[in-house]
C-alpha positions as CSV (number, residue, x, y, z in Angstrom):
1,M,-8.4,-21.2,7.4
2,Q,-7.5,-17.8,6.0
3,R,-10.0,-15.0,6.4
4,S,-11.1,-13.3,3.2
5,Y,-10.1,-9.8,2.2
6,D,-12.7,-7.4,0.7
7,Y,-10.6,-4.4,-0.3
8,I,-7.2,-6.0,-1.2
9,A,-5.8,-9.0,-3.0
10,F,-2.2,-10.1,-2.6
11,D,0.3,-12.6,-3.5
12,R,3.9,-13.2,-2.5
13,V,7.1,-13.0,-4.4
14,G,9.6,-14.4,-1.9
15,E,9.3,-12.2,1.2
16,I,7.6,-9.4,-0.7
17,F,3.8,-9.1,-0.6
18,R,2.3,-7.6,-3.8
19,V,-0.9,-5.9,-2.8
20,N,-3.6,-4.7,-5.2
21,L,-6.8,-2.8,-4.4
22,T,-9.9,-4.8,-5.3
23,K,-12.1,-1.6,-5.2
24,T,-11.1,1.7,-6.5
25,Q,-13.8,3.4,-4.5
26,I,-14.1,3.0,-0.7
27,E,-16.7,4.9,1.2
28,D,-15.5,6.9,4.2
29,H,-17.2,4.6,6.7
30,H,-15.3,1.6,5.3
31,M,-11.8,3.1,5.4
32,G,-11.3,1.5,8.9
33,D,-12.0,-1.9,7.4
34,F,-9.5,-1.2,4.6
35,G,-6.9,-0.2,7.2
36,A,-7.7,-3.3,9.2
37,E,-7.1,-5.5,6.1
38,L,-3.7,-3.9,5.6
39,A,-2.9,-4.5,9.3
40,R,-3.9,-8.1,9.0
41,L,-1.2,-8.7,6.4
42,L,1.4,-7.5,8.9
43,D,-0.1,-9.3,12.0
44,E,-1.4,-12.5,10.5
45,E,0.6,-13.0,7.3
46,N,3.9,-11.7,8.8
47,C,4.3,-9.2,6.0
48,K,7.4,-7.0,6.4
49,K,7.9,-5.9,2.8
50,M,5.0,-4.7,0.7
51,V,4.5,-3.3,-2.8
52,L,1.1,-1.6,-2.9
53,Q,-0.3,-1.0,-6.4
54,L,-2.3,2.2,-6.5
55,G,-3.2,2.3,-10.2
56,P,-3.7,2.4,-13.0
57,A,-7.1,3.7,-12.1
58,D,-7.2,6.6,-9.6
59,P,-8.6,5.4,-6.3
60,D,-11.6,7.4,-5.2
61,F,-11.3,7.8,-1.4
62,L,-11.4,10.4,1.2
63,V,-7.8,11.5,0.7
64,S,-6.8,12.5,4.2
65,V,-8.0,9.3,5.7
66,F,-6.4,7.2,3.0
67,L,-3.1,8.9,3.3
68,A,-3.2,8.5,7.1
69,K,-3.7,4.7,6.6
70,L,-0.6,4.6,4.3
71,I,1.5,6.6,6.8
72,N,0.5,4.2,9.6
73,L,1.3,1.3,7.3
74,Q,4.7,2.8,6.4
75,R,5.6,3.3,10.1
76,R,4.6,-0.2,11.1
77,L,6.6,-1.8,8.3
78,T,9.6,0.4,9.0
79,S,9.6,-0.3,12.7
80,A,9.5,-4.1,11.9
81,G,12.6,-3.7,9.7
82,G,10.6,-3.8,6.5
83,A,9.6,-1.4,3.7
84,L,6.7,-0.1,1.7
85,A,6.8,0.7,-2.0
86,L,4.0,2.3,-4.0
87,S,3.6,1.4,-7.6
88,D,1.6,2.2,-10.7
89,L,0.3,5.6,-9.5
90,S,-1.2,8.0,-12.0
91,E,0.0,11.6,-12.0
92,T,-3.3,12.6,-10.3
93,T,-2.7,10.1,-7.5
94,R,0.9,11.1,-7.1
95,D,-0.2,14.7,-6.9
96,M,-2.2,13.7,-3.7
97,F,1.1,13.0,-2.0
98,R,2.8,16.2,-3.3
99,I,-0.1,18.4,-2.2
100,A,-0.2,16.8,1.2
101,G,3.6,17.4,1.6
102,I,4.3,13.7,2.3
103,E,5.8,12.6,-1.0
104,K,9.3,12.4,0.4
105,Y,8.3,9.8,3.0
106,F,7.3,7.2,0.3
107,R,9.1,5.3,-2.4
108,F,7.3,5.3,-5.8
109,Y,7.9,3.0,-8.7
110,P,6.4,2.9,-12.2
111,D,5.3,-0.7,-11.9
112,Q,5.2,-3.6,-9.4
113,Q,8.1,-5.4,-11.0
114,S,10.5,-2.5,-10.5
115,A,9.2,-2.0,-6.9
116,V,9.8,-5.7,-6.2
117,Q,13.3,-5.5,-7.6
118,A,14.1,-2.4,-5.5
119,L,12.8,-4.1,-2.3
120,N,14.8,-7.2,-3.1
121,S,18.0,-5.2,-3.5
122,G,17.4,-3.3,-0.3
123,A,16.8,0.0,-2.0
């Protein structure tokens, strides 16, 4: 029986997992749980390619901890031969990546469909 997820919802399109946040606000003390749910997709669901939708609403998290979770996720997927694509970011959310100086390490797409197409084509 599959365990439930509190912070994310997902479906699969072929080998690509489309992941959405179910909560736009996560308290600092729950960020570990959020990260654990993302890790479960890799460990239990065998996710190697992921499109993470971060919009249209701006997520309200402790930015540094959230970005650290995404960096870790990116590293794990890449080391497994997979990929991470981020979609549907508002300009404010995209600015978080710019300000932190890590924008160049992620791939951004305007919507999930274009992200899925890019991952399918190996881009």
